[in-house]
N, C-alpha and C positions, 0 to 999 in steps of 0.2 A: 450523543449522537444524533437523535433527533433532528436538530439547530445546519445538519445535512441537508435532510431534506426541505424543510424549510430553504434553506439560501436555493436548493434548486430550484425548487417550484418559486421561489421571488424573482430571481433571474431570469426564469423560462417565463412568468407573465410581464416582465418590464420588459421584452422583446416583442411582447404581443405576441409566443409561438406556441399555439394552440400542443396541448401533450402529446395527441396523435402524430402532428410533424414533427416534435421532439425526437418522437418516441422511432421515427423511423429514420431518422437519421442518426440513432447512436445504432438502429440495427435489433430495438428490445419491442418485447410485446405491448403497448399501451398501456395496460394494468401492471404488467414488472414495473415501468417507469409510477406510475401509482403509487404502487407499494412504497416505492426508492421514497417519493415523496411527503409521502405518510409516515416513513420511519418505521414500517412493518419489513422492509426488507433492506438488504446492506446491498449496493452494486459491486460489482470485483473491482479490482483495479483496471483496469483494462477499459469495462463499460464506464467507470469513473472519468476516466481521460476524457474518452468520446462525448461523454456529457460534456463536459467543462470546453473538449476544442468547440462541442456545436451551439453553445452558449457563450463562446466568443469569452472565454475567463481561463481561469487557471484551476487545476484540482488546489492547489494551495486555498485560495478564494474561496473556493464552496468548503473547503471544511474550515475554513473561520482565520486562516490565516494572510495577515497581514503588515505585517512588518516588514523591515527590508533588509537585508542582510548588510549592509553599509549605514542603514541608518541606526541598526540595534544587531552586533550579532551575538548576544548573549542570551540562550534562551533557559532560563530557572527551571530547571526540574518539575515543578507543576505545573509548568506552562508549557509541558512536550503534549505533541496534538496526536490524539487517536485519531487512527485514519480507519482499521474495518477489524472485522472479525471475519475467518474465515468459518466455513461449514465444519471442518476439526476442531472448532475450540481458537486456530492461532490468533495475537490480536498483531497490529501491525501497528507502530507509530513513528509519528515523525521525526527527526530530532533537528530538522533544522528548519532555519524561514522558506517556505516555496519563492524562488527566485527564476526566474528566467534565463540569469546569467552565472546560475551554478555549473560547475562541472564536475557536481560527483551530488550523491542523495545518501544520506547517512539514517539508517531508520534500527530501533530495536523490535524485535519478535522476542515474542514468550510464549511458546509451546507449554499447552498443559499436557498431564499424560495421553498420550496415544496421536499427539494430534501432528499435522503435517504442514508442510509449506503451498499448498494446495492453494490455486486461485491467487495467492501472492508471489509466488515467483516464477516468471514466465520466461521465453527465450527473448533474446532482444540483442540488436548489436551492439556489445561494450565488454565492461567486465564487473567483476563482484567479488567480493570483501566479506570473509563472514569469519567472527571472532568469538568463542562461547565463551556467554560468562558466568550461566551455571546451569549445571544439566549433563546429559549425556545424547547427542543425536547422532544419527546417520546421513551423510548427505551422497545423494546416488550422483552422479555425474557420469553419463551418457551407460554405460553397462559395467562400469566400475562403483563399489561401494566403498565407502570409507569412517570409520569412526573416530567423531568430534567429543572430548571431552574436555570441562572447565580449562581456559587457557589457550586451547589447540585453535590454528584459526587453517582457512580455507582459500584461495585465490585463485578464480580459474577465469576463460573466456565466457561469458554470457550467452554464446551463442551455440553453446552444447545443451541438453536437455540437462535439468538440474531438478532435484529437489530436495528436500530437508523433511526429515521424523524425528522426533523424540524418541529414543527405545529406552527409556527410564520409567521409572512407576512414580516419576515426580514431575513438577514442571523443570523447565528450561528455558534460557536467555539467550540472546545473541545481538549480538552487535553487526546489522548485515549494513555494508554501504556499495552502491550502485554508479556504473558510472557508461554510458552520462546519464542527466535524471533521466526515466522514463515516464515514470509516474506525474 
């Protein structure tokens, strides 16, 4: 993940954009941006998207995704891209090439014991699909809660407040698909 910070810094310097100017555009402090560039902190998905937009690039380019869906539709297991880990310990992995023409974006979310989807799953226009690959989770959708176990799936409108939490004493993993792509 340390390459993310290097790519952000390199792209910023290529544009001759001072760190303070980029931080203002993104809406974070210069010290926070410096920590991201030096791999001492990880940006939220919203911040990463804002950084990419401010640098006139894509999140995919910043995380090292250069292949095109049309040039190479295959992604081998060893080439799946790590995106981030949130403060509760949940990790996010991108399962596809990052391309502007995509209609959906598939991810794997890996939950450690008691972790949740904070800083990852955010309200946005569109829809989401979750398929539980392993573990037991609780999804909160507005004011309702549902228990999901291996093999269960859940489909909902992303404008509704939603969150996932691992409620089992072991890890959990889900396939998460969002549309339209917004990361």
